[in-house]
N, C-alpha and C positions, 0 to 999 in steps of 0.2 A: 431512464436513459443513462448509459455509461456508469451506472451504479452496480458494482460487482457484489457488494455485501453490506448488510446493515445488521448490527448486533447490539444487544442491550447488556449493559453491565449489571450483574445481579447485586453487587455491593455498592453501587452509586447511582446517581441520577444522570448518567451519561450514556451515550450510544456511540458506537464507532461505525463510520461509513468509509467504505473503500470504493473510490472512483477509478475508472481507467480511461485512457484516451490514446488513440493512435491516429495520426494524420495520414491521409491518403498519400501513397507514394513515399512513405517514410518508414524506416525500419526501427524507429524509436517508439517504445511502449512506455507510457507514463502511468504510474500507479500512485494515487494520492490517498493518504490516510488522514482522517479527521476524527477527533473526539469532540462530540457536541453535547452541550448541556441541554437535556431534554426539555426542561421547563421554559428556558429562554431561547433555545435554538442557537445560542452563541457557540462559536468555535472555541474550544478550550485549548486544543493543540492540533497542529497539522504537520505533515511531513510528506514529501514527494520523492519518488524514485523514478529516474528516467534511464532506461537501458535499451540496448539493441535487442530485438527479438532473438538474434543469433546467440546472445549470451546464455540463453536457456536451452540451446540445442547442441547436440554433438555433431561431429563431422559427417555423420550419416543422416542427419536431419531428424534424429529422434530426440524428443523433448526430455531434458534432464529435470524430472519432477522434483528431485531433492534440491537442486540448485534454485528452482523457482520458489519452492517452499521456504528456503533460507532467506530469499529476498523478501518474502512476505513477513516472515518472523522478525527480521531486522527492521523492517518498516514499522511494524506494530510496536516493537520495543522502543524505537526512536520516538514514535508518536506519544507513547505513554510516558516516557522519561523526559521528553522535551529536548533531548540531545541527539545529535547525529551519531550514527554508529561509529565513525572514526574518532569521535570525541570521548568515547567511553574508555 
């Protein structure tokens, strides 16, 4: 439930999990990234992005796939580095 993606790192003993959440009657979509140590199940790093659904759509209601993918890439990079995108 609410898990969008689970991937395993080929060069370490970690996995990345991407969770999503959207509350009823809210336009905010939350994407949470976690890097988990597989043996202990401990969270090594996490990062969360909260945006309006409208930030990924143009004025005609068409999804801007590139903008959404940039959000995902920035979130993954922030999770891996442990720094927020604006801190880099």
